[in-house]
N, C-alpha and C positions, 0 to 999 in steps of 0.2 A: 325641720328635723336636723339634728346635728350629725357630725362625723362623716364628712364627705370624703370621697376618694381623692387621691393625690396624683397629679400628673408629673411630668418630668420637671425636676428642679431647674434644669437649664432653661426649659421653655418658660417656667414661671419667672425666673430672673429677667429674661428678655421682655416678657409681657409687662412686668412691673416697671422696668425702665421706660418702655414706650408709654405706658399709662401715665407715669409721673411727668414725662415730657409734655404730654397732652394737657394734663391738669394745670401745669404751671405756665404753659404758653398758649393755651387755647384761644385766649382773647386776641393774640397776635396772628393767629391763623386766618386765612381767608375764609369766606363763607363756604366756598366749595370744599375746602379741606375739613372744616368743622362738620359739614354735612356728611362727608365721606366717612369720617371717624364715627360719627353718631349713628349713621345707618348701619355700618359694619357691626358695631357692638350690639345694636338693637336686634339685627337679624340673627346674630350669633346667640341671642338670648342672654347676653351679658348685661343685664339690666342695671346692676350697680354702677357700671362704668358708663352706660348709655345715659343715665339720668342727669349727671352734671353737664354732659355735652349738650343735651337737648335744652336744659335750663339756660345754658349760655346762649344758645341760638334763639330761644324765646325772649331772652332779655335784650338781645341785640336787634331782633326782627320780630316784634310782637304780633300775636294773633295770626301767625301763618299756619294754615290747617295741617300741613304735613309735619309740623313740630308738636302740635297740640295733642294729637292722638297718641304718639309714642310716650309723651309725658304721663298721660293717664295710665297707660299700660305699665310703665316703669314703676310708678308709685304702688300699683297693685302688687307687682312681683318683687318688690324689695322690702320696703318698710311696712307695707300694708296700710299706708296712709290714705284711708278712704276719703278723707276730707279734701286733700289736694287732688286726689284722683278724680273726684267728682267735679272739681273746679274746671278741669280740662275736658273730661268726657261729656259733661253736660253742654259745653260749648259745641262739641262735635255733634251732639244730638240735634241741635238746631238745624244742621244741614247734613243729616245722616246719610243721604244719598252719596255724599262725597267720600264716605268711609266704607271699609269692608264690613260685612255682617258681624264680624267679631266685636265690633263696637258694642253691640247689644249684650254680648257675653260679658265684656269688661264693665259695662254699666251695671249689669246684673250683679257682678262680683262686688262692685263699689257699694251698691245699695244693700247687698247682703251683709257686707262687713259693717255697714251703718245700722243694721237691724231694721232696715226698711224692707221687710220681707215681701210684702205685696208688690212693691215697685220692682223688687228684684225678680220676682216670678214673671212679671209682665215682660221684662227685658230678656230673661232666659227663654221665654216662649217665642219672642220675636226672633231670637237667634235660631231657635229650632226650626222655625218656619222657613228660614233660608237654607239650613243644613239639610232638611228633608228633600230638597231638590236633587241632592246627590247623597242619598241615604246610605248606600253601601260604602262610599268613600269616607263618609264621616261617622260611621257607626259607633266608633269608640268615643268620639267627642259627644255625640248625641246621648250616649249612655251616661257619660259624666255629667252632662247638664241636667238630665233627669234626676240624678243623685243630688245635685245642688238644689233643685226645686224641692225634693223630699226633705232636705235639711232645713230649708226655709220654713216648711210646714212644721217641722219639729221645733224650730225656734219660736214660732208663733204660740205653740202650746207651752213651751218651757217658760217663756216670759210671763205668761198668765199667772204662774206660781212663783213669782220673784221671791228670792230669799232675802231675809233681813240679815245683812252681813256688812261688815266694814272691811274694805279692801284698801291697803296702803302700799304705795311704791316704797321699796326699801331705801331709796334715796341715792344721791350722787356718790356716796362712798362705796356703794356696791355697783350701781348701774351707770352706764355711759351712753353715748349716742351710737354705740355699736351693740351687737347682740350679746345678751347675758341670759343664761338658762342653766338647767340641770342643777338646782340647789340641793345639797345634802347637808344634814346637820347632825350634831351630837344630840344625845337624848335630852341633855339639859339646855339645848339651844344656845350654847355659849360659843360654838364654832360653826361657821358657815363656809362651805366649799362649793364653788360653782365654776361654770365654764364661760369663757368670753372670747370673742374674735376681735381683739384690739390691735392697733398698730404696733404696740410694743411686744407683740407675740414673739416667742423664741424663733430667731431666724429672720423675722420681719417679712415673711413671704405671704403672697396672696394666692388663694386657690382660684385658678382660671375657670373652674366649673361654675362658681357662683359670684366671683368678684369679692369675696370676703377674706379677711385675714385668717390665717390658720388658727385653730382653737388652742387655747392654753387653759390651765386650771389655776384658779385663784382662791385665796383664803382670807377670811375676815373673822375677828373676834368681837364678842359683844361684852361691853362693860355697862352695868346698869341697863339702860334701854337703848344704848347707842352702839352702832356698828363701827369698827375701825375701818380706815381706808384699806380696801382690798389690795393684797400684794400677790405677785406671781409666786407659785409654789416651788419654782426652781428646777434645776436640771434633773433631779431624781424623779420628777413627775413629768416635766414638759420637755418636748423635743422640737425639732424643726418641722415635724409633721403635725397631724391632728392629735391632740390629747384632750380628753373630756372626762369630767367627773361623772361617775355612774352610781356608786353606792358607798355609804360610810357606815361602819359598824356602830351600834349605839354608844359604845364607850369611846368612839373617836380614835381608836388605835389602829384601824385598818381601812384603807381607802381602795376601792375598786375603780379603775379607770378604763376607758376605751382609748386605744391608740391606733392610728394609721400612719405609719412612716414608710416602711417597706412592705409590711403585711399588717392586716387588721386583726384586732383581737382584744380580749379583756386581760388586764394585768392587775396585780395586787401589790400595794405598797404598805409597809408597816411603819408605825411611828416608834422610833427608838429614842425615847426621852423627848427631845425637842426637834429631832431630825427625822425627816421622812426618808426611808431607805429606798434605793432604786427599785422601781416596780418590776415584778417578775410575772411572766406570762402564766395564765392558768393552764394546767395540764389536763389531758383527757379529751372529752368530746364536746365541750361547750364551744370553743373557738373553731371556726370552719372557714372555708373559702367564700362563704356567703356573708350576708350583711347582718351583724348582731350589734345594734347600736346602744342598747341599754339593758340594765339588769338590777336586781336587788338581792342581797344576801339575807338569809334568815338570821335570827339572833344568835343561834349557836354555830352559824357558819357552815352548817351541814347541807343546806340546800341553796340553790341559786335559781331564781326566776328571771328569765331573760327573753328578749325579743329577737326574732330571727326570721329571715325570708327563705330559709332552707326548704328544699322540696319536701312534699308530703303534708304541708299545712293546709289551712282552709282558704288561703289567699293573702297576698301581701305579707306584711309582718305579722307573725303569730307570737303568742307567749308560750314559753316552754319552761319546764322545771327539770333540774338535774341534781343528783345527790352526790355529795363528796364521799369518795371511797376511803378505805383505811390507808391506802398508799398515797393519799392526797391528790389523786386524779379525780376528774369529774366524769360521772357515768353518762351513758347514752341518754340524751334529753327525752322527756315525755311531753307531748303537746297537751296544753291545759284543756283542750277540747272545744266543741262548738258552742258551749254556753258562754265562754269568755271570748273566743276567737270568731271572727267573721270573715267574709270574703274581702274585707278592706284591711286596714292596718291597725294593729294593737301594739302599743309601745309604752315605754317608761313605767314599768311596774314599781310599786312601792308597797311593801308589806309592813303594816303597822306593828309596833312592839307588843300588841296583844296576841300576835301570831296567827290571827284569824281573819283580819280585815285587809283585803287587797284593793289598792287603788291603781288605776292605770289609765292611759289615754288611748282614745280610739277615734278614727274618722268613720267608723261603722256604727252599729247600734242606732240609737236615736240622737246622734250628734246634731247640733244646730249649725255646724259649719266648721270645716277643718277638724282638728283634734279636739275632742271634749274629754273631760275627766269623768271617770266612772268608778263605782265602788261595788265590791262583791264580797260576800262572806263565805269562808270555808265551811263546808258541810261536815267535815271530819278533821281529825288531826293530820291526815295524810297530805294536806294542801294540794290535792289533785281534784277533788270535787268541790264545785262552787255553785252558789245560787245565782240567779239571773242578775247581771250587772244593772245598776241604777245610775242614771245621769245625775251628777251631784248638783246640777241646777244652775240657773241664771241668778245673779251675774258672775258667779264663779266661772262658769263657762260662757263663752261669747262666740261670735261667728269667726273669730280669728282662731289660730291654733292655741289651745290651752293645754299645757303639757309639763312634764317633769315635776311631779307632785310630791311633796314631802310634808308629813303631818306630825304635829307635836304629840308627845306621849299622852296628854290629856284630851287629844282630839279637837282642840278648840282653835288652834292656829295652823293655817295651811300656807305653805310656801310653794309657789308655782311660777312658771314663766308664761308671759303673754304679751301681746301687743295691745296697748290701750292708749286712748287719747292723751292721758296725763303722763305718759312715759317720756323717757329721755331720748328715745330714738330706737327704732327697731324693737327687738324683744327685750323685756326687762323682767326682773324678779320682783314678785309681789308677796305680801303677807295678808291673808284674809283671816279675820277673827269671827268665829261663829259662836252662838249660844248653845245650840243643840249638837250633840256629838253622836256618831253612829258606831263608835268603837267600844270595846269592852273596857271596864275600869282597870286601871293599872296602878301598881305600887312601884314608884321609882325610888331607889335607894342610892344616895350619893355620899361619898366620904373619901377618907384617905386611909390607905393601908401602910402601916409603919412598923418599924422595929420596936418591940415592947420596952427595950432598954434605952437605946440611943435616940429613939423617936425619928430616925431617918426614914425617908420614903422607901418603899419596897416595890419591886416589880413582881406581881403575883397574878395567877390565873384563878378565876372564879367560875366553878361549874355549878349550874343550877339544874337539879333533877326533880321532876314531878314524881312524888312518892306514890301517886295513884297508879301510874302505869310504868314507872321506872324509866321514863324517857328524858333525855336531855332537852331542856327547853331554852337554854342559853349558856353561852360561854363568854365571859368578859375578862378584861385585863386591866390592871392598874398601870399607870404611867410610871416608868422607873425614875424619872426626875422629880415629879410632883407627888407620886403615890396616889393620885386621884383615880377613883373608879366610879363607874355608873352602871347600874343594872335595873332591869324592869321585870316585875313579876305580875302576870295577869291575874285577874280576879278568879275566885272559885277553886284555888288549888292549895296543896300543901307541898312545900318545896324544901329539899335538902340542899344546903349550900355548903360547898367544899372549896376552901381557899388554900392554894398550894404555892410555895415558892422554894427554890433550892436553898438548903441549909436552914430551913425553918420547919417547925412542927405544923402538921396539917391542922387547919382550923375548920371544924364542922358546926353547922347550926341548922335549925329547922324554922321556917317561916311559913305561916299560913295566911292566905288571902281569902278564905272562904266567907268571911264576914266583912269583906271590904265594901265600903259604901262610898262610891264616888272615887275620882282620881285622888291619889295621895302621894306626897313626897316625904321622904324621911332622910335625915342626915345621920350617918353612923360611921364613925372612925373605927378601924380595926387594928388591933395590936397583935403581931405575930411573934411568937417566942422562938428565939434561936435554938437550934438542935443541941447546943452545948449546955443548955439549962436542963438540969435533971428534974424528973417528975417529983 
């Protein structure tokens, strides 16, 4: 999960300096000094820094039992590399009496991540047999292990119904050997914005909480079928603290981010031609002193669905919805209820452009391990009542965390973050292509809004109203430099389109999708007449 809290900058700078010294001089340190550094970072649960120290010790002094076990634990708790974890943990298993009972837990985790569910259950139960000797002391851990066993059973069932699906890593222009996640895209899939913890992060600082570089937001554009090399989005979006992508409006003109510098919260940045304006904090009751890591905006920008661990929920992170008021403040959030939320964590909501299909990640429900992706349909236009969430299935979901889901307008391409054997290191961004879709059909209209005389691009707003109930279903904007606009109209409706721009006559039109058959795209350029032109 992204968006960690930040400690003292002074402490961070000192820790980075010390760590850098250790990395570049560790081979010249004595064995005792290496062990001291390695043991300290390991016991502090700083697994990212402990891993290279123990790898150095193991290369200099092979097959030493007290180095092997920490290596397995470090791999599980950093990159989730179950293959390397098993290499060391299975060595420990040959002489299990020399190691603490937690060996069986970590072996269980490694087998679990490898989808060797029966082997994982055996190891989890061996660990439980030791913990039950001090049942009261280890009550919380025992409960957690039973949940892991339950997820293994879920995994066994989900794998039986394996999906026919093509999953591709987005490649080295997007992914690195550092974590990448939280992909958000424009409706036409031409722009991709995501979060990464890379060494070139703004400020170059490392979070002492997990040993990772601070988060920054990156952007890439697609030409034909290839993504450009991702670039940092700059100082209007990124700070020396944590900055993470959260949600992008379908037209690509507004970006919601999560920031933790001095305080945590959601902020919104608007695209002014080709320049992203400094992000401004959301007003009202969405941001709080509690943890709110992810969110999504509805098409018209009038509602925000977000995750929070604020009091009054069902446990852990829950999903909430908040309405934007006429004064641009966000109203008191409403919990989405026990159908969506569990006593575990629900996170990374994504509402499809059909306005009715909600995707989110959860380590509750029938997850097969960590966060799995789920889908639920709105039972009404209120986006408060939902049907029972369904696990999207294997191999989209795995025993690793599968999170930060973004779906194409036609419902056939899924962008998500996961740890997979073919990855570049740690969490990567993937695209899955599926044949069957669970979303409503959508008509996507793309084009340019321009001056009818000069043919120059115009910045305009497009309001889409459902004539059946007179409700706004979407508000879109054209880019002032290119004039490009994108909008989506769900099937089964009749919509009044109103296009407005200062100094231009209002352009109205009516479009129906009541006979829409399948996903469709339409290219329509729009000419606006200046006010000076007489009727």
